[in-house]
N, C-alpha and C positions, 0 to 999 in steps of 0.2 A: 506493501501498501503506501501512496504519497503521503497522505496523513491520517494519522490516528489520534481520537479523542476519547478517553474515556473521563465519564461524569460519575463523580461519586457523591453528589449534592446531595443525595437520600439517605445516604449513609450518616450514622452516628457519629459523631463529631471525633477524630482521633484523638487519644492523652500524648501527654507527652512521654511515656515508656513506649506506646504502641510505635511512637515517632524516630523516639531515638531505638527500636527495634530495626523498625523502618532504615532507617540512615545504615544501621551498623549490616544487614542481611537484606536489603532490598525486598523486605517480607509482604508486597502487594502483590497476590501471586498473578495479577493480571499483568502487571508489569516484568515481571521476569517472563512470564510468559510468552510478550510479547517478544523481545530482545533473545529470546533464546534460540526463539523457532524464527528469526531473522525477519518479520512481519513488515516492518515499516525497510522500504527501500531506500541506496544510498544513491538518493539523485539531488539536485542542486535545492529544486524548492522542497524536498520533504521535510515534512515534520511530525513533531510529537506533542502532545498536551494531554492535560491531566485537570480536574477540579476536584479540592478536599476540603472537608469542614476538618477544622482543629479546636482544641481545649487550650488556649493561650495560658489558663493559670499556671500549668506545667511548664511554661520557656526558661531556659536557664537565661536566656539573655534577649533582649527584644530582636523578634520575626527567627528566634534559634527554633520554630514552628519549620516556618520555608526553609531553614539552612537544613533540616535531617530530612524536609520531603526531596528537595533538590539533589542530594548525597544519594540518598536512597534509587530515584531515577540511576541518577549518573554511575553506581556502582552495578545495577542489573542491566544497564547498556554496556558497560566494560564487560561486565563479565559474558557478554553474547559477543565479544568484538565489534562492539563500534565504535571504541577509541573514544573520544571525545567528542559528548553530547553537550553542547550549549543553551545555555537559557538565552532567551532573547524575549522575553515577555513574563513578568509576573503581573498579575491585577489582585489588589487585596479588597477586600469588601466584609459587609456582614448584614447575614440574611438572616434567620432564625440561630448560628451563632458565627462565627467570625470564617471567612474561609479564603481560597486563593487559587486562582486559576495560572498554571505556568504552561508554558510555550518552550520547548527547548529542539533546536534547528538542527538536523544531522547535515556536520561536514560544512555544508556552505549557508552558512544561519545567515552574514550577511544577504544575501536575498530573501529568507524571510523577513528579518530587520525590517527592510525596506519594503517589503509588502505589508507588516504590521504597524510601520509607524503614517502607511498614508493611511492606515484606515480608523477613522474618528469614532470616538466614544463618548463626545459632549452629550451627546440625548441622553444618555443614561445615566439613571439617577439611582446611588445605592448608599446607603449607611456606609460613613468607613471607608469610600472607593479611594486608592490609589492604585495609581499606577508605572511601572518601573522597565524602560526598553533592556536592561540589564540587572546581573546581581552582583556584586561585589563581597567573595567571603576569602579569604580573613577582610574582617573591616572592622573599626573603632563597637566596640558591642558596650552596649548599655543594659543593666541589668534589669530582669523582670522582677515584677512584683515579690517573688514569691523569696526573691532572692535578700529582701528586709530581713527576714530571719536571722541570719545567720551573721549579720551586725551586733545581735542579743548574746550570741556567746565567744564576741570575739576575746574577751579580756578573761574569760572561765578558760578559754582553750589555751590560750598564751600561759595564763597561771598555771594553770595543770600539766604544763610542756617545761615550765621554770624548775617547778617543786619536786619533782617525778626527773628532773638533770635527762628530761628525752631531748635527744638532738638530733636524733635518726627517725625519720617522719614522713609515711608513708599517707596521704591523705587523699579521698575523693570529697569534693566538693562543688558541687551543678553551679558551671560557668567560673570556678575559681576566683568570683571576684572578692571577699573581703578578708576571708578566715589566711588563704594563702598566704597573699602578698603580707600581710602583717609573721606570719611565723618567717616568709624569705629576709625579713627585716633582720633579721638578728642572725650576723654572719656566720656563727656556729651553729645553724642549722644545716644540716641534709635534705632538702625535700623530696621529694618521687611523688608525682602526681597522677594518680593513678585516674585511667578517665573509662573505665568497664567498656572499652572496645568502640569508644563515641570518635569517629574520626574530626569529627566539627571539633569537637573540644580538643583532639591533638593537635589539628594544625594551626585555631585558636591561641593555645600555648607556645608553638613554636613560635608565632606569629610574634608574642609577648618576652620571646628568650626565654624562657623553660628547657631545658636539656634533658633533665631527667624524668621522662614522663614513661607511664607502663599501660600499655590499650588491654591486654589481654590477660588472660590469667596468669603470670611468668610460674615459672619453673620455680624461683626460690628468692624470697623477701623474708630481707637481714633488715628489722627496723625495730626504735624504742618502744615508738606509737604508730599506733595504726588509727587510724580518723577516718573513720564513713559517716559523711552525711548524706542523704538522698531524700527524694520527694515521693519515695515509696510504701507501702505498706508491709507488714510481716512477714507475709506471704509471698513477694516481690524479695523482699529483701531477702530472704532465705533461698532466692535461686538464683540472684545476682552477687551476694556481699560475699552467702556462709564460705564456699568453697576458699575463697581466698583468706580467710578468717580459719580455717582449717591448716592451711598452708604456711599462714603466717606462727600460729602456734607450734607447728612441727620445726619451721626455722629458726625457735628462737633459741639462742645460743646464752647461758646465763654463766657468765665470766666473773662474777662474785655472791655473795649469799646476799647481799643487802641492795642487790640489781632493782629497778621497776619496769613492770612494762604498761604501757596504757594504753587501754582498749576505749573509743569514744564511741559512738554510732549516735544517729538522728533517723527515729523512723516516722510516719506519719501517724497518728493515734487511731486505733479501731478501737471497736468495742469489745474486741474477739480475747478477755485477759487471759484465755488458756494457751493464744497463741504466744505472748509475749512471755508467759512463764515459760513455755519449751523452748523457746530461745535463747532464753539466758541460763537453760540447763542444760543446752548443748554445747554454749559458749562455756561454763564452769566446767562443761564435761573434759571438754578440750582444754583446760587449765589441769586437770589432775592429771591426764595422759602424759601430762610433763612432768608431772612432780610440782606446780605452780599453788599457792596459794592463794585464793580470791580475797585478797587484805584491807579492800575497799571498792566502797560499789553505791552510788547516788543515781537519782534520779529528777528530773525535773520536766515540765512541759513546757514549750514557747509557742505562742499563738499567732499568727500572721493571718493578713485579709480573710477570716472566718475559720480558719483551716490550725488545727495543733499536733503541734510535733514533739515524741518524748525523747529528751534528751539522757543518753542511756551512757555514766563513765565506768568502768571498771578497771581497778589496779591488781596487777599483779606480781607475786614476787616469789623468790624459795624461801624466803622467811618470814614466817607469818610473824613478827612481831611488826605491824607497821608503826603503832604506836597514838596511843591517845593525843598527842600532840599534834599528830602528822593532819590527823581525821580535822581534829576543832579547826585548825589552820584551813580546809578544803571548804569544811560545811561552812563556817562562819564569813569566807570569801563568796561562797557560795549564794549565798542567805543576802549578801549587803547589794551582790551585785543580779 
């Protein structure tokens, strides 16, 4: 075909996690099928387009939903041997939910861009209508609304790292906007950014000068502290991050009895208390396997944009004598902040 258009306007909006999955694996089956079976011809004026609805609440930065969609389509095209499939038109608007139409050009994009630019959309009246004839990424990124909650745990996270002398830190933070830059300011810290296989985040980090980036599950991870902040519930946290937690425990090297290891996680709160308890049991079981005591744990809820997230902190050590004075310092700091 010279042109293919996929209309998902009647499909429920995709969540942030679904969009990130799309970017990683090109998981829209229709898109993968089209490029795998070479249904789009490689001629001057061929083009591919689609319309999707999405939830902006799960965006890591402004328009990250569109970045993930574009990356997913381009990955599917590359897997089908199409090479560079470039964006020639992006139209955003709001109907029942935020929606986007994206047109990709196959090889000879200038011919398509010229045709698109001559079409008039002045007569269309839609809420939030915005049209772009190109799409740049990486670019200067502005944090999404959900990122504000990470500001509220900045001082707590830095305090936990300093008081437990954690300098080798592995962190996942959606967008890496707030906590990560603060930890990088301390020159004694060695930071590894965990993207969970998100290519858009990887490109963004490289553009900002980060060099230690881990995409998929590594074969080895050595860190004093593992910080896993995310926008998902217990069910998907176990799928996305539990294998990494298990690997982290397996790789812990205790060089002295009074060495501390810190695990901090943020998970969207759900009403399933049993799921949270099950997750805690799994984490503590991993510590037991390495003969580590859980010498301290705390939790509190952070609220933002009507959503609540649970921040859970654990401190592990070979020496069970964590000390009441240390506990008091952490608890007092938590209350004050």
